[in-house]
N, C-alpha and C positions, 0 to 999 in steps of 0.2 A: 504494500500500500504506500502511496506517496502522499504524505500529509503536510510536507513543506513547513514543519515547525510551528504550525498555528495551533495554539492551545485554547480549548474551551472547557467549561465545566460540563459535566454530564447533563445537568438541567438545561444548559444553553444549547447543547447539541440537540436535545429533544425539541426545544423551541424552534431552532433553525430548520429542522426537518419538517416540522408542522408548517412553518411559513412557506417553505419551498413547495409543499403539497398544495397549500391554499392558493399560492400564486399560479401554479401549473394547471390546476383543475378546478373550475368553478363549482363542480359537484361535491367537492370536499368541504365539510364543515366540522366544527368541534363544539361539543357541549358537555357540561358537567358542573357539578356543584363546586363553586369557587373558581371556575375558569377565568372570569374577568376580575377577580378580586385583586387587591393591591399586591399580594404575595404571589399571585398567579400560579397556584399549584406548585409550590416550592421552586418557582422561577421558570417553569416549563411553558407557561402561556403568557408571560408578561408582555403587554403592549399589543397583543394580537388583535384584540377587539378594536383598538384605536386604528390599527392598520387595515383590517379587513371588514370591519363593520359588525354591528350587533346581530345581523341576520345570519352570519356565518360563524361567529364566535360568541357564545352566550351561556349564561347560567341555566340551571334547570331546577324544577321543583324537587323537593325531597320525596320523590316517588320513583325509586330506582327501577322497579318492575315495569311501570308504565312507560318510563322514558326509554328503557331498553327496547320495548315494543315499538315505540316511535322510531327509534334508530333502525331497527330491523325493517320496518315497513318502508322507510325512506330508502334503505339500501336495495330492497327488492324493486323499488321504483326508479332506480338509477343513480341515487346519490351515493356518496362515499363518506359516511359519518365516522367521526372519531368520538367515542364516548369515554369519559374519564371518571374514575372513582378515586377519591383521596385515600381510601383504604380498601384492600381487597374484600374486607368483611362487608362493606356496603353493597358490594356486588352480589352477596349471597341472597339479598332480597330480590334479585332478578335472575336467580339461577334457572328457573323454569324457562324463561325466555331464551337464555343463552343455550341451554342444553336441549330443550325440546323444539325450539324454533330455529335459532340461528344456525346451529350445527346440523340441522336435518333438512332444511329446505332444498338445498341443491340435490340431495339424494332422493327426496320424496317427489321432486318434479322431474326426475330423470335428466338432470343437468340443464333444464330449461330456465331455472331461476337461480341467480347467484346472489350471495349476500356479502358484498365487499365492506365489511364492518370491522373496525379496530376498536377494541375495548382496552383502554389503559387502566391498570390497577397498580397501586403502590403497596408494596409488601414490606415485611421486616420490622425490626425492633427500633426502639427509641424511648427515651425516658418518658414516663407517664402513660405509655400505651397500654400496658397490662395485658391480660389474657385475651381480650376481645379485639385488639387492634395491633397486634404484633405478629400475626401469623403469615406464613408463606405457604399458600395453598395451591402451588403450581400442579401438584400431582392430581388434584381434583379435575382440573381442566385438561390435563394431559391424558386423562383416562377416556375422554370423549372423542370418538371418531367424528370427523367433520370440523373440528377445531384445530387451529395451529396455535402453538404456544411458544413465544420467544422471550428470552431473558438476557438482555445485554449486560455485560460487566464493565464495559469501557465506553467513554464518550464517543469514540469512533463507531462502535457498533450500536450505540444508542441512536445515533443519527441514521446509520445505514439500515438497521433493522426496522426502524419506524417508517422510513421511505418504502422499504420492501413490503411492510405490512399494509400500508395505505394503498399501494398499487396492486396488492393481491386481490383476487376475486372471491376469496373465501374469508370467513370470519377468523380474525387473528386476535388472540389474547396477548397483550403486551404488558409484561410484568417488570416493574422497576423498583429496585430495593431502595428504601428510604436513605440508607447510608451512602448510596452512590451519587446522589444529586450534586454534592459539592466536590466530587473528585475531578481532577483535571486530566486531560489527555489531548493528543494531537488529532485534529479534525479538519479535513479539507473544507474549503469554503463552497466548492461546487457540489452539485447533487450527485449522489452515488448510492448504491444499494448494497447491502450485505445479504448474501444468500440465506434464505430461511432453510434450516435443516442441515447446515454445514458447520461442524465444529472447527475450532482453530487451535493449533498447537502453539502455545505461548512460550514453552521452553522444551527444547529437545533433550532427551536423555535416554539412557539404556538400563538404568538400575531398577526403576519401578514406574508404572503409569499412575498418575493421579488425575482423576476426572472430577471436575467441579462446574458450577454454574452460578451466575449472578454474583452477589457480594462474596460468596465463599471462594470465588476465583481469586479475589484480591488477598484473602487470608491464605489461600494455598500458595500464591505467588511469594508471599513473605516467607513461608516455610521452605519453599523450594530454594530461595536465595540463601537462607541460613544453612540448609543442608549442603548446598554447593560449596560452601566455605570449608567443609569437612570431607570433600571428595565424593559426595553422594549426588549423582546426576539423575534427576527426576524428569520424566516427560509429563508435562502438564497440558491437559486438554480442557479448554473452555467450551462447554457445549453450545452456548448461544441460543440454541433451540432445544426444547425437550419434546416437542411434537411438531414436525417429524424429528426423530432422534437419529443422529448420525452414528449409528452403531458400527458402520464399516470402519470409520476412523478410529474408534475405540478398539475394535478387534485388531486392526493393523498394528496399533501401538502395543497392545498386550501380547501379541504374537512375538514382538521384539523383546519386551522386558520380562515376560512370563509372570508378572506380578501386577496387581491392581489395588488401588485404594480409591474409593469414591467418597468425596466430601459433599454431603448433601446439604442443600440450603434450607431444607425443611425437616420434618420428622422422617425417620428412616422407614418405619413400618408402612408397607403398602405405598412406598414413595418412589422417587426418581432413582435413588441408589438401589432399591430393591429390583427394579426393572433392569438396570444395567448389569447388576451382578447375576441375575437370572440368565440373561442372554449370554453373557461371557461364560458362565458355567456350562450352558448348553452347548456352546460352540467350541470352547477351548478347554474342556475339563481335563483332557490328557496332556495339554501343553503347559498348564500352570504348575509352578514349582512350589507354590504355597497357596493356601486358601484365600480367595478374594475377601477384602475387608471394606468396611464402610464406617464412617462417623457422620453424625448429624446432630440435630437438636434433640435433647433428651425427651423421653416419651411422657411429658407432662404438659398441662396448660402453661403458657408463658407467664412467669411470675412478674409482678410489678416491682418488687423490691430489688435493689442493686445487690444486696447480700446474697440473694438466691440466684439472680440472673447470671452471675458469673459462672455458675455450675452448669448452665443449660446449653450454651452455644459452643459450636466448634471454634477453636482458636488456632493460630499458628503453632502454639506450643503443643496443643493436642494432636495436630497433624504431624508435627515432627516426632512426637512420641510414638505415634502409630507406625510411621515409616520405619523408625529405628527398630521397633518390635518385629515388623515384617522382615526386615533385612538382617535381624539379629546382630545389631551393632550397638555400640554405646558411644554417644557423642553428647555434648552439652545441648540442652533443650531450648536455650534462649531465655527470654524474660519469664519471671515467675508469674503464675496465674493471677495472684492477688494484685499485680500491678496493671493488669489489663482492664480497660474501661469496658465493662460488659454491656452497658446500655446506652453508650454514646460512642461515636467513632473517634472523637477527639474533644479537647476541652472547649472548642468554639461552637460545638453543636448546641442548637437551641430547639426546644420542643414546646409542648408535647408532640405537635405534628411536624 
């Protein structure tokens, strides 16, 4: 990729992709609770209403199921809506529309009706969120045929995947982790697309394959850099999409390393890591030199208190520890767990949203 040294925040990359789509296609519009607010959905929609007008960039009533139906109906009629939710949990009120309508229409009409709908949902933790607003429910949507599910980890992919999602003729769930919005990365000014369903190798290695997605990719990258200082070369794959899942890239890497650790962004049971390990086990059971492993969020509702939250999430230290266990080596693990900010990414983070 040629990014020419231009740095944007993750949230700015989303805003830029949205502006490009609104400029390019008059059928694109964006609606959601808080879209035209002064904070602009964590900076992702700032100034869009002033630029494109209130008929294409607008707030919506607190009636998620009804507005999802409106978005689906307009998509069937030729529009390309972007529907936003400030938290994935708000979308649960519209799950019937998403699962029984958006995901099914193309198939129930024998391909005669498309639903080019993008639903942006914000996932992940942050102080004050508690059990009901901290969840990462990607595996729910990944379970449904007819939906595509993308989860960018970098500003570059935040822009490229959103453009691809808006241009796709099928419904796409676009999940953005709250802790990613203020991360920086190189992003070209021009329009470009990131392919949906294609993982990216962020670090080449031969000792072990680490597979991650969304914010956990950043945590895994920290662990990989630490391990490299001690001669451990990990191959790190960022999924970018969980449906479709780029299983061939995963298989290709594991065929080389013979070992795999999946770092799940959500709960492990019945989740993304479960699916990956199942497929790897089915296809490479005789090639693996050790059992496939996974780590993820502990199997409890997300706690509100910082004292408990630090025990719930995967961290670079936990990733390093698991890798060293798999490889049966002993190296320093890095920072102690108690020094990790478990409910904020850094001291400048403000919340609760």
